[in-house]
N, C-alpha and C positions, 0 to 999 in steps of 0.2 A: 139425164145422165145418159151417156151414149154407150153402147155394146162394149166398142174399144176399151173405152174409160174402165169398163168394168171388170173385164177378164184380166188375171194375173198374167204378169209380162213376165216370159220367159227366163229362166236365170243365165248369168254370163258366166260361160265355160271358164275354170280355173286355167291360170298360166302353169304351164309345165317345159320343164325342160328335156328333149329327149337327145339323149346317145347313142348312137348306132357303132357296134362293133362287128368289125366281118373276120371271120376267120376261112380261110378256104372260100367256101363257095356258101358258107353257113353267115348271115346277116343276125345280129340279136340287136335289138333298140331296147333301149333303159329311158323311161319318164323319171325326172326328180323335180321335188317341186324346188320352189325358189329358196325356202328355208333350209331343206335340205342340202342343197347346192353352197349356199351361205357357207352354212357350219363346216360343211367339208373343207371349203377355202381356208375360213378361220382356223381350223385344225392344222392344215397343213401351213398355213403360215407361221402358229404360234411353233410348230415341231420346227420351221427352216428355222427359225428366229433360235430356239432352243439348242438345237444344232451347232447353228453358228456360233451362240457364246459360250457353249459348252466346249467347242473347239478351239475359240478364243482363250480360255479360260484355263484350255489344256498345254496350247500353245506358251500363254506367254506368264504361266504360273509361276514360274519360277524367277522372272522378273518384278514380279508383283510383290511377291514374297522377300525378295530382296529389297525392292525400293521401300516396303512397309519396316522390314528390321531396320534399316539404314535411319527412314522417320523417329522410328522407335527410340534407335540409338541417339539421335541427335538431341531429340527431347530429356533422352534421360541425361546426354552429357551436359546440354544448356541448365538443366536442372541443379546436376551435380554442381555446376560451375558458380552458379548463383546461389548454392547454398556455401560453397568454399570463400566465396567474397563474403558474404553475411557472417559466415565462422571469422574470418580474417578480421573484420570489421570489428566484431564483439571483442575479438583476442587487442586487437589495437586500441581500443575504447578502456579495455580492463587495464592493459598494461600502461595507459595514461594516466588512468586515475591512480595505477599504481605509483607508478614513476611522481607523480603529482603529489599525493600523498607521504611518499620517501622525500621529497624535496623541502613540502612542508614541515616534518619530523627533523630534517636536515637543518632549516632554521631555524627549527625553535632550540634543537641541540645547539646549533651554534650559538645563539643569543644566551643561552642557559651558559656554555662556556665562557663566554665573552664576559658576562657577568662573575664567573666566578674569580676569570683572571682579574678585572679591573676591582674587585673586593680585595685579592691579593695585594695588586699593586696599591690600593688606599693605603693599606696596611703600612705597606712600604712607605711610603711619601709620608704618613704621620708621622711614622715612627723616625724618618729623614727630618721631618719639619721641629719635631721635641729636640732631637740633636742640635739639631741648626741654631735655633733659636737659644737654647743653651750654651752652645758655643759664641753664640754673638753676644748674646749677655752677659757673659761672664768676660770676655774679651774686650769690650765696648763698653763700660759703665756710661761712656760721657754721651752714648748715642741708644738710650733705652729704644727710641722709637723702631728701628731696624727690629730688633726682636719681637716687638710686638706686633709689627705688621706681617712677620714670618708665623706667628701665631694665630693672626686675624685670617691668613690665607689656610692655614689649618683649620679654623672655624668653618670657614667656606667649605674647604674640601668634605667636612662633615657633614654640613648642612646639604650640601649635593647630595650625598649617600644617603641619608635620611629617607628622601623620596625612594626605597629599596624597590625596583622593578621585578622581584621576585614573585611577590604575592601577584603583581599583573601576570607575569608569564604562569603561575599556575592556575588563574583562572581562564586562562585561554586553553589548555593542555586540555581538562575533562570537555568543554564543550566541542572541541577540535575531534578530540576519539570517538566521542558516539555520533555526532553528525559531521563526517569531512565533505567539506566541501573543497574543491581545486584552487588553491589560493591564487591573488592574483599578483604581479610582480611586488619585490618587495620595496617600495619606495615610499615616502612621508606623502601622506593623507592632506588631500585641501580642507582642514580643518583650523576653525578659527581660531580653538582651544590650543594647539599646536604651532608655535612660530615655526614658521620655514627656514631650515639650516641656511647661513652663511658661508660660503668655503672661504671668502677674503674675510681677514681677520678686520674687526671694527676699528678704528681710531680709538688711541686710549682719549678717556674724559677723565675732567678732574671732580673724582668721589671718591669717597672713603671706602677700604677695604669691607668694612662692614655692610655696608649700602649695597656693595657688592654681592655680599653673602646673604644678606635679604633679597637679593633681585633673582639669585641663583637658585635659591629654595623655594621663591613664589613660581617660578617657572618649573621647577623639576616637581612641584607639587599640582601644578595643570597639569603636566602631562601626563602624571600618573595616574590624574583623574579620569584626565580623558581616555586612557589606554585601559582604565577599567568600566568603560560605560559598555556596558553588556548588549546594546545595541548593535555596536559597530561589528563587521567579520573581521573573523580571525587574521586574514592578510593585513586590515587595516591596523588591528591591535597589536601585532608583531611589527607594524613599520612604526608605531610609537614609541616600541618597546627599544628596537634598535636604534632610532633618533634619540631616545633618552640616556642610552649605552654611550652613544657618540659626545651628547654633550658631556657625559661623566670623566669619559676619554678625553675630552678637550681640554676640560678643568682639570684634569689630573695633570697633564702635560705643562698647562700655564703653571700650577702650583710648583710642580717638580722646576719648569723654567725659573721660576723664582726664588727658589729655593737656591738654585743654582749659583743665581744672580746676587743675590747678597751671602752667599757663602764666599764666592769669589771677590766680594768686596770687602769682606771682610779681613778673608784670607792675604788681600792686596793690602790694605791697612796695617794688618799687623807685620807683614814683612816688611814694610816699608819703615816701621819704627826698628825692627830687629836691623836693618840695612843701616838706618842713621846712627846707632851705634856702635858700626862698623867692626859686628859680628857677621858671619855667615850663619845662615836660618837652617841650611842645609849640614851645618856641620854640629851645630847641638842636639843635643840628646834630651827630647822630652821626657818628664817624670812619666810614668805607666797609669796609665787611666783607673782610677778608683774601681773597687769592684773584685779585681780579681781576673786578668785575661788573659790568652793565650792561644797557641797550638802552631801548627806547624806554619811556614810559610807558603801561600798560594798565591802568586802573583794572577790578577782579576784580568781578563782579555774577553772583549766583546769581538763578536764575527762582525765583518763587513757589510754581510746581510740580516744583522739579526735588527729585528723592529726598531723605528725610530725612539719608544718609551726605554727601551733597554740600553742604547747609546746612551740618550739624556739621562738615566740613571745613574750609570758609569761617571759619567761628567759630575753630576751633583754630586756622588758619593766621594768622588776621589777632591773634588774642591772644599766638601764638608770636611773628608778626612783630612784635608791638608788644614783648614782651618783649625780644626779641634786640635793640631798637632802645636799650631801657632800658640793657641788659646792654652795649652797647657807648658807652655814657656815662658807666657808672660810672667806669673808667679817668681820665677826664679831668675829672672833678669832684672838687673838691678835699675828699673827705670821711673821708680817713684820720688817723690821727694821726700827725705828724712824729716822735715820738719814742715810742721802746719803752718799755712799761711804763708806770708809774705819773709821772704831771708834774705839778707844783704848780704851779697858776696864780696868781702873786705881783699880776698887774697886768691888770685885765681890758679889754674894748674900752670906747674912749669916752671923755669926758671927765674929767680927774685933776689933781691939783697936779704938776706936774712936778718931777721928782726933784733935778734942778739947781740949778732958779730958785724953785719953790715956789709958781710961778703957774700957772693952770687952762689947763689946755692938751689939744688932743686927742689920745689916745691911739690911733693907727690900727690897731693888733692886739693880739695879747696876748701876756703873756711866761710861758713855761712854764722853771720850773724842774728841773734835773737835772745830774746830776755832771758837773764840767768835763770833755770830750773824748766824751761821748757821742755816740755815731751820730744825723745829723739824716736823714730820709727824705724824698722827694718824695711829697707827699700825693695827687699824682695825674699822671699822663702827660702829657709836654708837653717845651717845646723854650727850652733854658736860653736866656735873652736879657740876662742879666746875672752875673757871677761875678767879684768884687774887692770893692774898697772904695766905701763910696757912705756920706761924711759921717756923719751920726750911726748910723747901721745898723752903722757899723766893715764889716768883711767881710761880703758880703751876698750871696745867688743868689737868681735872680728868674727865674721860668718863666712861659713862656705856654702854658695850657692850651687855647687858643681858646676860640670863642665870647665875646667878651670878659674870659674867667676867668685870671686871673691870682696867684701867690702868691710873697710873699716870705721870706726867712730870713737874719734878722740878728744880729749881734754873733759869726760864728761863729771860732773860734779855724783852720780848718783848712780851706778850699776843695777838695773835690775832683772837680769839674767844671769843664767850660769852656765859652764861650759858645758858642752853635750848637748844642750837643749834643743830641740827643734822650734824654730819660730817661723811663724809665717806673715806673709809681708804684711805690711803694715804695724805688726806689733811692737807695744812699747819695748823697748832697748834700757833705756835710764834717761836721766835728764840732762840737759846743755849744764856745761859748769866753763872753768878755765883751767885744769889740774894742768901738768908738767909743764913745756916750753911754751906758756901763753901768756899773751899781754893782757888779755880781758877775754871776759864771755862768749865763747864761740863755740863751734863744732868742725871739727877738723874731718872732712868726707875722705874717702879714697876707695877708689873703684880698682881691683888688680885682675888681668888676665893673665893668666898662667904664673902668677908672682910678679908680674910687671905694671907699675903703675900707669894707669892711662887717664885720659881727662874726665872727670866727672861729669861735667855738663854735657858732653856728648849725649850720658843716657839720660840727663834729667831733662834736654830740650827733647830726645826722643818721646819720651813718655807724657810729656806735657800735655799733648793734645788729649790722651786717653784718661790722664785724671786729672783734667781741671777742672772738673765739678766736683770732685774730692773735696 
């Protein structure tokens, strides 16, 4: 090892920065280490940056605060706008729910009102059916099938009403009030158990009215059972109830139309009988109805805008009332035959040679020949005004029927009624004989209108179709 290598090396001098400051003739020199210099430079830089930042803050402070305030206001406005929209949406949903609930309750109230109205109409139609069937049965004894058909339609109407939808409506109210769901549009649901409504009337089929009643009862029962299914929604069940009420209304209208048509046919038939006698049905006064009726006369009128049922009901009531009036006229019209069975006309009404004198004379009645002692019946209801001998009539009975109508029964062998006695149509007045101006056993029968004799055969022929079965 050399001596150079073993000797320590001298230390390198430290780096210094010298700054000289001259002031007049005085010069001063400063030595600064690098660390100190860089520290001073860093302090100066930081001071400059802080000063610049402070200056900028002071200069733009108002603008920054204004921008910050505007930003905060914008954010607040946006928040409030979203909150207002949310509240509006909530109010809209709540309002729609309330409207839907009111709509549901309104539909339910409408159905219940319709049901009450149809029940009232059913009572009216049933009463009209009873009146019409009674009138037709009493006025047309030779055609009992007409009255039975009207009664069968009444049975069909009762069968429809048997499936009362009120119980189904009650079963809908409770669940709907507890858990309301906005109902769907009220339309007939596509259920197999509920037949679809057909606005076009189906063509008539040749089936009995009893079979129609059974079919209507079955269909109504199926509808009621389907509407009572708790698995269905409230809207679907209300739809079934509405459809059931529609069916009931159509059946009521059909029954009312049939009543009207039947009463109109019966009234036309009876009016034809009266017209064939030569009398005016409007001029005749019908006997009052039994049971006592009365009150002020208030003519019925139906507005042009009234429901179709009200118009049909007014027509039916008018036709039934007309049929009832004509029915009450029939017992006092001498249109029955005074003798039961076949009777030969030996001398008609009109002029003929007198059987005793041979000279032309008016024969004011018709001579009917039957066996001696045959029963003689009143041809109409009335009051006996004469019962006993009367000149050429022999033993004679005269009956006043009102409205200027009277009948005479002459040549009787026996009289079985008394003067002042009220008799019904068909009552036995006496027995056939040959008293008075008579050449043999026969009945001299007269019909008088306002005291004047008219042809009795006109009345007998008019009533023959009505009483042919008797």
